C-alpha positions, 0 to 999 in steps of 0.5 A: 191831165193838162194843167197850168202847172204842166204848161209852166214846167214845159216852158221851163224845162223844154222850151227855155234852152231851145229858145235861148240857143236860137236867140243867141245863135240864129238871130243874125250871122254877124250877131252869132259871131259875137261873144257873150259874157257876164263879166264887167256887169256892176249892178245896172251898168256895164263898166269895161276897162279898155286899153288905148293903143299899144304898150310902149315898152317895146324896143331893140338894143345892144347886147350889153346896152340898156333895156327898153324903158317901160311904159304904162298902158293907157286905159279908159272906162266904157260905161253903158246901162243894161238894156231890158229886153223882153218877149211875151207870149199869151195863152187863153184859159179857154185854150188850156182847158180845151187841150186839157185831155189832149196832149197833142193839142197842148203841144201844138198850142205851146209850139205855135206860141213859142214859134211866134215869140221866137220869130218876133224876137229874132226880127227885133234883136237883129233890128236892134243890133243894126240900130242906134239905140234910139228905137226909131224905125222910120227916119223919114216918112214921105207921105200920109194917107189919113183916109186909108190909115197908111204912111209911106216911108223911106225904108220899109224893112224895119216894119212888119205886120203885127208890130205895135208902134208909138209915134212921137211928134217933135220927140213928144209921145202922141197920146192918140198914137200909142200901141198902134197896130201894123195891120199890113206892110206893102213892101213894094209900095213902101207903105205901112197900114195902121189900125188908127191915126191921130188928127195931128198925124198929117202930111203937113207935119209928118217931118216932125214924127218919128216911129218906135216900137212900143215903149222902146224909145231910147231903150234899145241895144247900143247897136252898130248904128250907135257905133257909126254915129259920129255926132253922138258920144260913145259909152260915156266918152266924148269922141272928140277926146279919143281918136280910137272911138271913131271908126273908119269911114269912107264916102264912095264917089262914083265920079272918082272911084270904081267899085271893084275888088281892088277898091274893096281890098283898099278899104279893108286895108285902110281899117287895118292900118288904123287899128292893126286889125283886119275886118272879119265880116263884110255886111251889105245893105240890100242893093249893095249886096246885089252889086257885090254879087254882080262884081263877083260874077263879072270875073267869071270865077267860082265864088267861094263860100263858107258856112256860118253859125246858125246854118247860114251859107255865105259868099266870101271875099279873100276869106271874109264872109260877105253878108246881107242884112235888111236893116242896114242902109241899102247904100252902105257896106260895113267892115266889121271885126267881130272879135272886139264886140261883146254882148255883156249880160246880167244873165242869159234868157230867163222867164220872168217869175212871179212872187210865188215862182210861177211863170204864167200870170193871169192878165188882170180882168182877162181870161188869159195867161202871159209869160215874159222872157227877159234878158238884161244886156248891152253891146260894147265894141272895145275897138271902134277904130277896127270897124269901117263903114263905106257909104254912098254906094249904089 
């Protein structure tokens, strides 16, 4: 006999470990290269002691001469708050009762719910990893069709059918556009179809609007976009006061430079000269990735490949994996050293429990039960100057 307790036990003992492994290892090839740790977590914050530069007490001398003078290493504290990451599933009482005497139907019911949770969580974690923590999906809305309830955006890739969105007018939440459902996404036309629009959401003031995932504004992971945002403070420190907080950046100029293997190696070397660390991952936006593939094919040679964690197969450049990500700008290439990133977490993925220890909770006023997966974490890069960004590529 299948009961509510049966469902809860399955979520705890069968699905939790499998989901945790997939969310930690299969979200994104680069994300899977980053270590996760519960160290440096103090209450609601992460406080990480990070060294600056090299130890100065190194030198050479005479056999009977004075030893090198010691030099204290320099440190700073990186500080950020733990971000609250949630994923929810919902099961109706009717569905549970309908499968009460059919274990196969019950397994299919839970499997479908968990698969939906997994796919949504992977999508949003990857998006956060490449984001700047603001939660913004659309930096630029280019057109609005109120009659058809659509908006046209510059970058369509952060949007997916079924998402719930909040719209902000000059950073103030539009009360008539909260929890807006994305009903359809036209990738080719870069159009997002919505289930409702407010009277103020028009072509005349669309430049004032920003779009975020429901409830997520300024609450997401401090992702790569934050790291490369030269106009923002980083981990509680002012960039202007610490040179090592600034990653290497280079704006490609097609009239003066040629994008080829030599150029790419020069950029990798430039990162190493600044930080003493060579990047171990090259991440491209969509169009740039195709340019790189064209570059490799030009030389009519076998393209080297490697297998990444999570089963991803990648082409390589000088032994460094070259990867494509939909959430990175299609004109950018990131040169990353993932050894210097850590996802600091209070705990791994867990089910949020009620006062009685149960996982499934009835939604008040509805014949449905919900369960919430939770993780408290944030991303820190302790060597920002060991990361690089090339912009302006076609």
